[in-house]
C-alpha positions as CSV (number, residue, x, y, z in Angstrom):
1,M,-78.5,113.0,133.8
2,A,-79.6,110.3,136.3
3,D,-79.4,107.8,133.4
4,E,-75.6,108.4,133.1
5,V,-75.1,107.5,137.1
6,T,-73.7,104.2,137.7
7,F,-72.8,102.7,141.1
8,E,-70.4,99.8,141.9
9,R,-71.8,96.5,143.5
10,V,-71.0,96.7,147.4
11,R,-69.3,94.1,149.4
12,P,-70.9,92.4,152.3
13,V,-69.1,93.6,155.4
14,R,-69.2,91.5,158.6
15,A,-69.1,93.2,162.0
16,Y,-65.6,92.0,162.8
17,E,-64.2,93.7,159.8
18,R,-65.8,97.1,160.8
19,V,-63.9,96.7,164.1
20,V,-60.6,95.9,162.6
21,E,-61.2,99.0,160.0
22,Q,-61.5,101.3,162.8
23,I,-58.8,100.1,165.1
24,E,-56.4,100.1,162.2
25,E,-57.7,103.8,161.3
26,H,-56.9,104.6,165.0
27,V,-53.3,103.4,164.7
28,L,-52.7,104.9,161.2
29,R,-53.9,108.3,162.9
30,G,-51.6,108.0,165.5
31,Q,-54.4,107.9,168.2
32,L,-53.2,104.5,169.2
33,K,-49.3,104.2,169.5
34,P,-47.1,101.2,170.0
35,G,-47.1,100.2,173.8
36,D,-51.0,101.3,174.1
37,R,-53.6,99.1,175.3
38,L,-56.9,98.3,173.8
39,P,-60.0,98.4,176.4
40,S,-61.0,95.1,177.7
41,E,-63.4,92.8,175.6
42,R,-66.3,93.8,177.6
43,T,-65.8,97.4,176.9
44,L,-64.9,97.1,173.4
45,M,-68.3,95.0,173.0
46,E,-70.2,97.9,174.4
47,Q,-68.3,100.6,172.5
48,F,-68.8,98.6,169.3
49,G,-72.0,97.4,170.0
50,V,-71.2,93.9,168.8
51,S,-71.0,90.2,170.4
52,R,-67.9,88.8,172.4
53,S,-67.5,86.5,169.1
54,T,-67.2,89.6,167.0
55,I,-64.7,91.4,169.0
56,R,-62.4,88.0,169.3
57,E,-62.5,87.5,165.5
58,A,-61.6,91.1,164.9
59,L,-58.7,90.7,167.6
60,R,-57.5,87.4,166.1
61,V,-57.3,89.2,162.6
62,L,-55.2,92.1,164.1
63,E,-53.1,89.8,165.7
64,S,-52.5,87.8,162.8
65,N,-51.5,91.0,160.9
66,G,-49.0,92.0,163.4
67,L,-50.8,94.9,164.8
68,V,-51.3,93.9,168.2
69,R,-50.7,91.1,171.0
70,S,-52.7,89.6,173.2
71,R,-51.5,87.5,176.2
72,H,-53.3,84.7,178.1
73,G,-54.2,85.9,181.7
74,D,-53.2,89.4,181.0
75,P,-55.4,91.8,183.0
76,G,-54.6,94.6,180.4
77,G,-56.2,94.8,176.8
78,P,-54.3,93.7,173.7
79,E,-50.9,95.7,173.3
80,I,-50.5,97.9,170.1
81,L,-47.2,96.7,168.4
82,P,-44.5,98.7,166.7
83,F,-44.1,98.5,163.0
84,S,-42.0,95.7,161.8
85,P,-40.6,94.5,158.5
86,T,-42.5,91.1,159.5
87,T,-45.6,92.9,159.0
88,L,-44.8,94.4,155.8
89,H,-43.7,91.1,154.5
90,K,-46.9,89.5,155.6
91,S,-48.7,92.3,153.6
92,V,-46.8,92.1,150.6
93,T,-46.9,88.2,150.4
94,R,-50.7,88.6,150.8
95,L,-50.9,90.9,147.6
96,V,-48.8,88.7,145.7
97,R,-50.7,85.4,146.6
98,T,-53.9,87.1,146.0
99,D,-52.9,87.9,142.6
100,Q,-53.3,92.0,143.3
101,V,-49.7,92.7,142.3
102,G,-48.0,90.8,139.6
103,L,-44.5,89.7,139.3
104,G,-43.6,92.1,136.9
105,E,-44.9,95.2,139.2
106,L,-42.7,93.6,142.1
107,V,-39.4,93.1,139.8
108,Q,-40.1,96.8,138.9
109,F,-40.2,98.1,142.6
110,R,-37.1,96.2,143.2
111,M,-35.3,97.7,140.4
112,L,-36.5,101.3,141.7
113,L,-35.3,100.3,145.0
114,D,-31.9,98.8,144.3
115,G,-31.1,101.7,142.0
116,S,-32.0,104.3,144.4
117,A,-29.8,102.5,147.2
118,N,-27.0,102.0,145.0
119,L,-27.4,105.9,144.1
120,L,-27.6,107.0,147.5
121,A,-24.8,104.9,148.7
122,A,-22.5,106.2,146.0
123,K,-23.1,109.6,147.4
124,L,-23.2,108.7,151.0
125,A,-21.3,105.7,151.9
126,T,-18.4,106.2,154.3
127,D,-14.9,104.4,153.9
128,A,-16.2,102.1,156.5
129,E,-19.3,101.3,154.8
130,I,-17.4,100.8,151.6
131,A,-15.1,98.4,153.3
132,E,-18.4,96.1,154.4
133,M,-19.2,95.8,150.7
134,D,-15.6,94.6,150.1
135,I,-16.0,92.2,152.7
136,A,-19.2,90.8,151.3
137,L,-17.9,90.6,147.7
138,A,-14.7,88.9,149.0
139,R,-17.3,86.3,150.8
140,M,-19.2,85.9,147.6
141,E,-16.3,85.0,145.6
142,S,-14.8,82.5,148.1
143,T,-18.2,80.8,148.5
144,I,-18.7,80.1,144.7
145,G,-17.3,76.5,145.3
146,D,-19.4,75.8,148.3
147,G,-22.7,75.9,146.9
148,Y,-25.4,78.6,146.0
149,V,-26.9,78.6,149.9
150,Q,-23.6,80.2,151.0
151,F,-23.1,82.5,147.8
152,S,-26.7,83.6,148.1
153,Q,-26.0,84.7,152.0
154,A,-22.9,86.8,151.2
155,D,-25.0,88.1,148.3
156,L,-27.5,89.3,151.0
157,E,-24.7,90.9,153.1
158,F,-23.5,92.9,150.1
159,H,-27.0,94.2,149.6
160,D,-27.7,94.9,153.2
161,A,-24.3,97.0,153.4
162,V,-25.4,98.8,150.2
163,A,-28.9,99.4,151.7
164,R,-27.3,100.6,155.0
165,A,-25.1,103.3,153.4
166,S,-28.4,104.6,151.7
167,R,-29.3,106.2,155.1
168,S,-32.7,105.2,154.3
169,T,-34.6,103.0,156.8
170,L,-37.7,102.6,154.1
171,I,-35.2,101.4,151.4
172,Q,-33.6,98.8,154.0
173,V,-37.0,97.3,155.0
174,C,-38.7,97.3,151.6
175,S,-35.6,96.2,149.7
176,D,-35.6,93.3,152.4
177,V,-39.1,92.4,151.9
178,V,-39.5,92.8,148.1
179,R,-36.3,90.8,147.7
180,G,-37.3,88.0,149.6
181,V,-40.8,87.8,147.9
182,V,-39.4,87.8,144.4
183,L,-37.1,85.0,145.3
184,S,-39.6,83.1,146.8
185,L,-41.5,83.2,143.6
186,I,-38.5,82.1,141.7
187,T,-36.8,79.5,143.4
188,Q,-35.9,77.1,140.6
189,K,-33.7,79.5,138.7
190,I,-30.3,78.5,140.3
191,A,-31.5,74.7,140.8
192,D,-32.6,74.5,137.2
193,S,-29.2,76.3,135.6
194,P,-26.8,73.5,133.9
195,D,-23.9,75.5,135.2
196,Q,-24.6,77.1,138.7
197,Q,-21.1,78.5,139.0
198,A,-21.2,80.0,135.7
199,L,-24.4,82.0,136.9
200,M,-22.9,82.9,140.1
201,R,-19.5,84.4,138.7
202,K,-21.9,86.4,136.4
203,S,-23.5,87.8,139.8
204,L,-20.2,88.3,141.4
205,S,-19.0,90.2,138.0
206,H,-22.0,92.6,138.6
207,H,-21.5,93.5,142.1
208,A,-18.0,94.2,141.3
209,E,-19.1,96.7,138.7
210,V,-21.5,97.9,141.5
211,L,-19.1,98.4,144.3
212,E,-16.4,100.2,141.6
213,A,-19.1,102.6,140.7
214,V,-19.9,103.3,144.6
215,R,-16.1,103.8,145.2
216,D,-15.8,106.3,142.4
217,R,-19.1,108.2,143.5
218,D,-20.6,107.4,140.3
219,G,-24.4,107.1,141.6
220,E,-26.1,107.2,138.2
221,R,-23.9,104.3,137.2
222,A,-24.5,102.4,140.1
223,A,-28.2,102.8,140.0
224,R,-28.0,101.7,136.3
225,L,-26.1,98.9,137.0
226,A,-28.6,97.7,139.6
227,R,-31.7,98.0,137.1
228,Q,-29.8,96.4,134.2
229,A,-28.9,93.3,136.6
230,L,-32.3,92.9,137.8
231,Y,-33.8,93.2,134.2
232,A,-31.4,90.4,133.2
233,Y,-32.1,88.1,135.8
234,Y,-35.8,88.3,136.1
235,A,-37.1,89.6,132.8
236,E,-37.6,85.9,131.1
237,Y,-40.0,84.9,134.0
238,V,-42.1,88.2,133.5
239,S,-45.1,87.9,131.3
240,D,-45.0,89.8,127.8
241,A,-47.7,92.2,129.1
242,E,-45.8,93.1,132.2
243,Q,-42.4,93.5,130.3
244,P,-43.0,97.5,129.6
245,L,-43.0,97.8,133.3
246,L,-39.1,96.7,133.2
247,E,-38.3,98.2,130.1
248,A,-39.6,101.7,131.1
249,L,-36.6,101.7,133.7
250,L,-33.8,100.9,131.0
251,E,-32.2,103.8,129.4
252,D,-33.1,104.3,125.9
253,D,-29.8,104.6,124.4
254,A,-27.9,101.9,126.7
255,P,-27.3,98.6,124.8
256,P,-29.6,95.7,126.2
257,P,-28.1,94.1,129.4
258,P,-27.0,90.6,128.8
259,S,-29.2,87.6,130.2
260,F,-28.0,85.7,133.1
261,A,-29.4,82.7,131.9
262,T,-26.8,80.1,131.2
């Protein structure tokens, strides 16, 4: 029996990493809340049994991660910060840049998020929120001749209006983060397009269909449109190995979505 037992290699852990892990764990458990103060450096040194340099390195990492804030000359210890989208954005970006999450998985997650946002918006949006989507769509159309930067801003306003109408703070935060990370990885799509206006008009047409589905309270259609459009827009940039991650979210009996490529 003992011959069948295998162990994984252990990773050397520095003392400051253990300090970081313990403080993060107390925050996750709610034992340290936003606004609370950590003890002074000297007290932390005594409690953890480590040197001042170890405590300072741990605090530097925690501050870089957006978990605490230290003010020079502040007699109190570092302050625990509330969660923010910036913190999540940094975490997701770090995952991507260390190759722990591939583009395919990110696009898949966005297909799930946008689909869910559209579904909920179709069921929950008020007339005022639908009017906000109308305004954003009109702005998208009016900025086509102004260039992609202006068009993209109006596009963002449309997605934000839909996300707000979903009534889900998590969808709003995660959608904003994942959208930004995905777009940052594919910055040349519009720049390399031989006809930017044609590409923008295809995007405008898709958003108009989504708004129509939301107005008709057809959540399933609104969700399907989101998944299809994202697949059409990003599939060509995803590796063959990750294609099934996207295809699994497309309906088996639905026609393949037209490519956004021009």
